[in-house]
N, C-alpha and C positions, 0 to 999 in steps of 0.2 A: 456036562463037561469033564474030559479026563486033567488031570493035575501034571502034563509035562512041564516038567525043569526043577517041579517043587520038592526037593527036599527037607527032611527031618534033618540033616546032619549037615553043617556049612562046608563041610571038609568035601564031602561028596560033591556039594554044590559046584563045590571048585574045581574038582578033578573031571567030572560030566561035562562042564564046560570050557575046560584046558584042552579034553580030547576031542571034542565038536568043531572048536576052530582048528585042528590041526585037518579034519576030516573038509571043513568048509574049505582052505586052501590047497589044498591035494587032491581037492575029486573036484569042483566045483570051481565056473568059470564066474567072472564079473557080470556077464548075462543070465546066469544063473541067482545073482545076487539080487538082481534088479525084478527078477520072477518073485525071488521069496519074499522083498519089501512087495510088490506091487498085491502079491495073495495073504499078505498081513495086513493091509490098509482094506481089501477085501471082509475079507472075516470082520475086521475089528468095524468096519462102516452100516456092516448087518445089523451088529445089535448093539451098538453106542450106545445109542437111547437109553437101554432097559440096565445095560450096566453103568452108565451114568449117574442112573436114578439109585443102583446100589451104592455105589462111591459115595455119593451123597448122605446116603443113608449110616453109610459107617462113619462118616468123620465128621458131619454135619458142619463143615466147613463150603462158605459162597453162597451164590443163587442157584438154583438148580435151572431155571433155565437157561441163565448165561456159563452156564459148568457143561452142559449138553452143546451151544455154540463152539466152544473154547474147545472140546476133547475133538469135538469132529473136525473142526477146518485144522489144528495142530494133526490130527492125522491124515489128512487129507493132503497136504501141503504138505509132508516130510522129504526129504529129499534122498536121492540114490546114488550113483555110483557116477553119476555124470558131473558130481565137484571133485572128481578125485582127479587131479590135473597133471602132465608129465611137462617136463623141460628138458629143450634137445637146445645140446653146443655143438656144433658142427664145426670144423676147420678143415685143412688139408693134413693135421695130424693125428683126424679122425671122429667119429658121434659120439657123444655121453649123455645119454638118458638117464633123469632126475625122474623117479615115480615113487608115491605115493603108498608104501607100506604098512601093513597093519603092526597092531604094538603084539598081538596076542589076546589074552585074556584080559581083560577092564574088571575092574571091581566100582559098582556105582553104591553112592550113600542118597536117597529118593526122599523128596521131602511130601510130608501129610498133605500138602497144599493141591497136590499134583499124581493124584495115587495111580491112576489109567495114565495118562496125557505123556506123563514123563518116563514111565517104564519104556511105554507103546512107542516114544519116540526118541531114544536111546537104543533101546535095544535096536528099531530100524535103524538108524544110524552108524551103528558099530559093525549088525549085518556088510551094511555096504560098505565099507572102511576094510573089512574081511578080519574083522575082531570079532569073540566073543563075550560075555559080558553075568558078571554071578552080580544078584541084584542084595542091597542090604534095606530093603525099605522101611519107611516107618512102618513103629510098631502099628502106630490108630491106622494105616490106611492096608496093611497087609494082606486083608483080603482081597481088597482092589490089585495090590499089586499080585495076585496068587493068580487071577482071572487072568491079567495081563502077557504077564510071562507061560503061562499056560496056551494061549492065544496065537503068540508070538509061534512057538514050537510045532503047533498044529498045523499052524499053515504053512511050516517049511516042511516038516515030512510029509504035508499034502502033494507037495511036486518032488518029494526023493533027497528032500535035502537034511542033512543031522540034526536030529533030537539036539535038545540039550544045548542051542546056539545060547540062547539065556537063559539061566537059573535063579534059582531065589532059597535061601532056608523060610521053612515055614514061620517059626517064630524068633522076628530078628528083634536082638537085642546091642546092647554096646559090646558083648562079649564077640559075637558073632562078625560082628566089626573090625573088630581087633584081628579077627581070625583073615580075613578077610585083607586086611592092610599090612600082616605081616608073610600071608603067603608070598614064596617065592615063585608061585605061578602067575600070577598077579601083577602085572607088569606097568598098570598103569591105572590112577583112580582117580574117577571123577564125584562129584558133591553138589549138592545147591543148599547153603543154609546160610546159618550166621560168619561172624566170626572165627569164634570159638569152632566149628565145625571146619573151617579153614585151617586153625589152626593145629586140630586134629589130625586131618589128613595129610598135612605138613610133615608132619611128627614120623610119618611112616619112611621117608627119606625115597618113595618113590615119585616119578613124576605125577605132577597134580593136575588139572582142570576143574578148575574150581569157580562156581557161578555165588560170590560172597553177596552182602546184606546189600542193600540201596539203600535212598530215603529222597526220590526224586524230588528237590524245586523247581516250580513253572515260574517267570515272571512275566508281569503285563506290564508294559510301561504306555504312555499317554499316546503315543503314537499306532495303540494296533486297533484292530478291530473288536471292541469289547464284545457286541453283539455274536460273534460270530466262537466267539475265546471261550464263553461263559457257555455255548450253547455243545461245546465240542467239550467242555471240562464237565459238563453235568453228565453230558452224556458219557464221559468213558472214565475219571475216575472212578465211579461206586460198581464199576462193571466187576462182576466178581464179589464184588463188598468192598475193593479194593487190594485182594490178595494180589495180585499179577506185581513181579519185582520191579514193571516196565512204568506205570501209573503212578502219578504225580503224586504225592502224600502232603505238599502245603505250596500255598501262592503267594507269591510277593508282587504285591499291587503298587502300582506310582499313585502318589498322594491324586493329582488330577482329575483321575479314572475311577478310583479307589470307590466310592458312593454308587456310581454307574454300575459298574460291575458285582458288588454285591446288590444290587437292585436287581438287576438284570439273573442272577444266578437267585433270588430268590422266585424272583415273574416262573422260572422257568420249573420249580417246587421245592426248590432246595430249604431246607428249613432254618432259620441262626439263632444260635441258640444264644439265650441268655446269659452274663459272664457269672450269674449263681449257677445256672446249669453246667458250664463248663468246667464251673470250680468241684463238682459232684464228678465229671465224668473224669478227669483225673484220677485219682484215687481207686474208682472201679475201672480203670481201662487202660492203665497204662503199671509199670511196675519199676524203680528204682533198683543199680545194680549198687554193690559194693563202691562202686567210683564214682558214683552219682548220677550214672546216664541213665536215660527212658527210654525201656522198651516196652514194646504192648504184653500185656494180659491174656495169656496164650487161650485161656478161657472165651476172649472176644475176639480172636483174629477172624475177620471171613461172616461174622453174624452180619446179619438185618441190622441198619441202624435202629429200630423201635427197638429192637433187641439190648441194643446196646445201651440205648439210654434205658431202658426201662432198668435194667442191671446194677443201675448207679443210681436208682431211684428218683426216676426224670420222666416228668406221664410222657408216653410214647404219643406220637402224632396219630390221626385216624387216616386209615389205609394204611397202603404200602408205601413208606419214605425211603427214598432212594437213597438219600445224600443230607444229613447235616453240612450245614457252616457254622465257623465260631471265627470271631476276631481277636485276635490275640498277640503280644508282642514275640520280636524274631527269638526270645528266649524261653518261650515255651515249651512245656513238656509234648505238649500235640504237635510242636513243630524239630523238637530234637529225633521224636522216636518215630522209627519206623512202623505206625501201629498197625499195618493191612487190615481196617475195617474204613465204614464208610461216613467219617469224620474228616473233615478238610479242614482246616485252619488257614485262614486266609489275612497277612501282614500289612500292614501301612507303612509306604516308605516313601520317603521325604523327595527323590529322585533315584534315576537309575544306575547310579552308581552304588547308593545306599543298599539298593535290590539286589543286586550283585554280591556286594560284601557279604549282606545274610545269608543268599542262597548256597552260596561257597561254604560259609560254616555251617549252614542248613547240613548237606551233602556229606559232612565229616570225611572228608577223601575218598570215599568209597568209590569213587571213579564210574559210577554204574549208569547213571542216566539223569537228565536236565533236558526244561525247556523253557522256550523264550518265545513271546510274542512282543513282534517291533514290527514296524515297515519300515527300519532302519537298521539296514547289513549290515554297518561297519559295530553297530553295537553288538547284534547277533554273534559278530564274530570276535567281537570282544572277551565276549561272555563265555563263548567256546573255548576261548584260549585262559580264561583263568577258573573255570570247573572242570576241564581236563577230564572230561565224562568220558564213558566207552561211548556213551549215543548221544548225541542233543536234536531235540527235534524244535523245528522254527516256526511260527506260525501254523500249530498243530499239536495234539495229545500226542504226549510222547511216545503211545502204542506203533503212531508213526513210523518209527524207528523199527520197529517189527512187523511193517510190511501192512501194520493197517490203517488206511488210510494216506502211506507214501510208499513208496518204493521200495524195495526189498524183501526178506521174507525173516521169516522168525525163528526162531531155538528153542530147544527142550533145556539148553546151559548155554547161557549168556558169560561167560567166565571173564568178570570183572578183575577177579584178585587175581588173577593168574594173566589177565594179557590177553588171551585167545578172543575174545567180542564176541560176538554171534556166533557162534560153533554149527560147523557142518560136518556129514564125513572126514572129510580133509583134515580138520583140526586133531582128530583120535589116529591119525598116524605119524607113522616117523619117514623123512625123507631117504632112498637106497638109490643107489646111482648104478649103472652100466656103461662101460666103456669101452669102445670099439678101436685100442689104440693103432698107432702107425699107418695112420692112411682106411683103414676095415671101416667099410661104407660110406666110405664120402667118396660121391661118382661122379663131383661136376669137375 
């Protein structure tokens, strides 16, 4: 495959994408943009399995069988220009129309956990919005990123579109990111990652759309369907070894149904860790920052459960262990950390009120995602008000908020830090108005 859009120099990558966006707007219609997106999907889906295997080998993150599903589905369902809506104001004074207009060139910082999907989805989303995009891919996923950038451009060129609507630097690092952030040609920045990443992008004094950290809690009360809750959590929590930001990271279970829930989770195949095993796991799987907060040991993020256990000196389970669970208190490091590995901490709560208090505390005010299992709608409503998250799942896994088992759709960028929520092409546009004054256009 030719390397379209991959440059040795970051400034060349910026300049090329900047010029490509001008051509896109001046010479191509929204119908052309939709055709480009359809062709991008076609080309990706033709080779996605083999390229996903390469991504998995490059990064070592997640589970290959589930990464195949994630990459295929996220690319196939990416939206086109249909999300770009207009508003019309009309009266005898005339007609005013509001349009979704492009920003121009967008700079993007992508995570190692989604090497192909984020680049492909962001590129299609920007093309739909009328933008071009220059990527600073995670260094550990730069080969997957280069493949995705090249394929996007190849698809656009196939249909007579401009090359370099998506570009990247071949060897990305913090210096190349700084060039993107400071370039006057880059009008908007997007990124996915930690609070440190969000603050870094904000320091550019540009418009930023950022998907910050999450630590989604879920509550299970005494009225919940325990068998269904356990079955869906066992199925979804370990998806891609819990790397997805919207997946549950800890559960708060009311005392009356606690034992039933634990028994059901183990019956389904989860391994209940002993307190001694949990004690070994903490220093091997988590790290503590200078302020005393806990985070994931990056070497263990996205690893299989048996790999995490073996690394901590804990005897692995026979076969393919999908999920390990542990009973801990609400202040435990596994509850506080967004660990992104298939170790699921479960906290016993005396009642729903205590579960809410502890869940809100564990979410850390990230306003990302949470879940609640209850037949009492008033309780679900109250928790929704208290937790104040971008996405709240009721009687379903938190991925339901992204259209998996629930209504709606997903997004490559869930902008929690900057408030846009589940983004689509319209999220990356600015509003422009055209007014026909003095009664112009108003024919009634």
